[in-house]
DONUMI-453379 format. One record per residue: x, y, z of N, C-alpha, C in turn; residue number from 0. Coordinates in steps of 0.05 Angstrom, whole numbers, plus 32768, in hexadecimal, padded with zeros to 4 digits. Example, Ala and Ser with C-alpha at 12.3 -4.5 7.8 and 13.67 -1.06 7.14 Angstrom:
2
R    nX    nY    nZ   caX   caY   caZ    cX    cY    cZ    k
R  8108  7F8E  809C  80F6  7FA6  809C  8108  7FBE  809C    0
R  8101  7FD3  808E  8111  7FEB  808F  8102  8001  809D    1
This chain:
83
R    nX    nY    nZ   caX   caY   caZ    cX    cY    cZ    k
R  7F19  81F7  7F63  7F1A  81DB  7F5B  7F24  81DB  7F3D    0
R  7F31  81E5  7F32  7F3E  81E4  7F16  7F54  81D5  7F26    1
R  7F6B  81DA  7F36  7F77  81CB  7F3C  7F73  81B7  7F46    2
R  7F62  81AD  7F55  7F61  8196  7F60  7F50  817E  7F45    3
R  7F4A  8188  7F37  7F43  817E  7F1F  7F56  8173  7F0A    4
R  7F70  8184  7F10  7F88  817B  7EFA  7F8F  816B  7F11    5
R  7F9B  8165  7F29  7FAC  8155  7F3A  7F9B  8140  7F36    6
R  7F7E  813C  7F2C  7F6C  8125  7F2B  7F7C  811A  7F0C    7
R  7F78  8127  7EFD  7F86  811E  7EE0  7F9F  811C  7EE3    8
R  7FAE  8127  7EF3  7FCE  811C  7EF2  7FCD  80FF  7F08    9
R  7FC0  80FD  7F13  7FBE  80E4  7F27  7FB1  80CA  7F18   10
R  7F9B  80D2  7F04  7F9C  80B7  7EF3  7FAB  80B7  7EDA   11
R  7FB0  80C6  7EDC  7FC8  80C9  7EB1  7FE5  80BB  7EC7   12
R  7FF2  80B7  7EE1  8003  80AA  7EF0  7FFA  808D  7EEA   13
R  7FE1  808B  7EFB  7FD8  806E  7F03  7FD4  8066  7EE8   14
R  7FD1  8070  7ED7  7FD0  805C  7EBF  7FE2  8054  7EAE   15
R  7FF7  806A  7EB6  800F  805F  7EAC  8023  8047  7EBF   16
R  8020  8051  7ED4  802A  8041  7EEB  8042  804E  7EF4   17
R  803C  8062  7EF5  804D  8076  7F0D  8042  8083  7F26   18
R  8044  8063  7F32  803E  8075  7F50  8046  807B  7F5B   19
R  8065  807B  7F5C  807A  8092  7F65  806F  80B3  7F5D   20
R  8064  80B4  7F46  8056  80D5  7F3D  803D  80D6  7F50   21
R  8023  80C4  7F49  800E  80C8  7F5C  8008  80CB  7F7D   22
R  801E  80C1  7F83  8022  80B8  7FA3  8029  80D6  7FB7   23
R  8032  80E6  7FA0  8039  8108  7FA8  8022  8115  7FAA   24
R  8012  8117  7F92  8003  8121  7F8A  7FE5  811C  7F99   25
R  7FE8  80FB  7FA9  7FD7  80F6  7FBC  7FD3  80FC  7FD6   26
R  7FEE  8104  7FE0  7FEE  8109  7FFA  7FF0  8127  7FFA   27
R  7FF1  8139  7FE4  7FF2  8153  7FDA  7FD5  8158  7FE2   28
R  7FC3  8142  7FD1  7FAB  814C  7FCA  7F93  8145  7FE8   29
R  7F9D  812C  7FF2  7F93  812A  800D  7F96  8140  8026   30
R  7FB7  8147  8026  7FB7  815F  8034  7FA4  817F  802E   31
R  7FAD  817E  801E  7F98  8199  8012  7F7A  8193  8012   32
R  7F75  8182  8005  7F52  8188  7FFC  7F46  8173  800A   33
R  7F54  8161  801C  7F46  814E  8031  7F3C  8136  801F   34
R  7F44  812A  800C  7F3F  8111  7FF8  7F3F  8102  8008   35
R  7F2B  80EC  800C  7F2D  80C9  8021  7F1F  80BC  8010   36
R  7F17  80C0  8000  7F14  80A9  7FF3  7F1F  809D  7FDB   37
R  7F2D  80B3  7FC7  7F37  80B3  7FB0  7F52  80A8  7FB2   38
R  7F5F  80AB  7FCD  7F7E  809C  7FCF  7F79  8076  7FCE   39
R  7F63  8072  7FD7  7F59  8053  7FDA  7F4E  8044  7FC4   40
R  7F41  805C  7FAF  7F3B  8051  7F8F  7F59  8054  7F84   41
R  7F71  8060  7F87  7F8A  8062  7F7E  7F94  803E  7F84   42
R  7F8E  8041  7F98  7FA2  801D  7FA1  7F8C  8010  7F8E   43
R  7F74  8013  7F95  7F6A  7FF7  7F82  7F6B  7FF5  7F68   44
R  7F71  800B  7F59  7F77  8005  7F3C  7F8C  8006  7F38   45
R  7FA6  8009  7F46  7FBE  8007  7F41  7FBB  7FE8  7F48   46
R  7FB8  7FE6  7F5B  7FB3  7FC6  7F5F  7FAC  7FB8  7F49   47
R  7F90  7FC1  7F3A  7F7A  7FB2  7F2D  7F8E  7FAF  7F13   48
R  7FA6  7FC6  7F12  7FB1  7FCA  7EEF  7FC8  7FB7  7EF2   49
R  7FDD  7FBC  7F0E  7FF4  7FAF  7F0C  7FF3  7F97  7F23   50
R  7FE8  7F97  7F36  7FF2  7F83  7F50  7FD9  7F69  7F4E   51
R  7FCC  7F6A  7F49  7FBA  7F50  7F51  7FB9  7F3D  7F41   52
R  7FD0  7F2E  7F44  7FD6  7F1A  7F39  7FD0  7EFD  7F48   53
R  7FCE  7EE6  7F43  7FBD  7ED3  7F4D  7FDB  7EC7  7F55   54
R  7FE1  7EBF  7F75  7FF8  7EB0  7F81  8004  7EC4  7F8F   55
R  8005  7EDD  7F8D  8011  7EF2  7F94  8005  7EFD  7FB3   56
R  7FEF  7EEE  7FBB  7FED  7EF3  7FDB  7FDD  7F0A  7FDF   57
R  7FE6  7F20  7FFD  7FED  7F38  8004  7FFC  7F4A  7FF1   58
R  8015  7F3D  7FDF  801D  7F52  7FD5  8008  7F63  7FBE   59
R  7FFF  7F53  7FB0  7FE6  7F52  7F99  7FDA  7F6D  7F9D   60
R  7FDA  7F73  7FBB  7FC3  7F8A  7FCB  7FD9  7FA4  7FD2   61
R  7FEF  7FA1  7FD3  8004  7FBB  7FD2  8003  7FD8  7FD3   62
R  7FED  7FD5  7FB6  7FE3  7FF7  7FB6  7FCC  8001  7FC8   63
R  7FBB  7FF1  7FCD  7FA2  7FED  7FE4  7FAC  7FF4  7FF6   64
R  7FC3  7FE8  8005  7FCA  7FDB  801E  7FE0  7FFB  8028   65
R  7FEF  8004  800D  7FFA  801C  8014  7FE8  8036  8014   66
R  7FD3  8036  800D  7FC6  8044  800A  7FB5  804E  8022   67
R  7FB4  8038  8033  7F98  8037  8042  7FAE  8046  8056   68
R  7FCE  8035  805C  7FE4  8039  806D  7FE7  8068  8072   69
R  7FEF  8068  8051  7FEF  8084  804D  7FCC  8098  805D   70
R  7FBE  808C  8059  7F9E  809C  8059  7FA0  8092  807B   71
R  7FA5  8088  8089  7FA8  807F  80A9  7FB7  8098  80B2   72
R  7FD5  8095  80A5  7FE9  80AB  80A8  7FE7  80C5  80A7   73
R  7FDA  80C7  8098  7FD9  80EC  808B  7FC1  80F4  809F   74
R  7FAA  80E2  80A4  7F99  80E7  80B7  7FA1  80F1  80D4   75
R  7FAF  80E2  80DA  7FB9  80E1  80F7  7FCA  80F8  80FB   76
R  7FE7  8104  80DF  7FE9  811C  80E3  7FDF  8135  80E6   77
R  7FC7  8130  80D1  7FAC  8149  80D0  7FB0  814D  80EE   78
R  7FA5  8141  80F8  7F9A  813F  8111  7FB0  814D  8127   79
R  7FC3  8142  811F  7FD8  8150  8137  7FE4  816E  8139   80
R  7FDE  8170  8118  7FED  8194  810B  7FD2  81A6  8117   81
R  7FC0  819A  8105  7FA4  81AF  8112  7F96  81AE  8129   82
């Protein structure tokens, strides 16, 4: 439980500072180990809200959410294949 809390804190700190490349491996590890399902989507929305949702950017303004959904689907498929 403590490790999961530490991962949450590092993910939150990384997203707030804009370190998406630090948060992404932590999210992938968390999904694999603790079966996060909603956290990666929330992280993508928070990232877009802080850095991406600029009027006129179209779908590129939501790249954090789109990539979060793609990662979540890919990891769920891999978990089913491996387990």
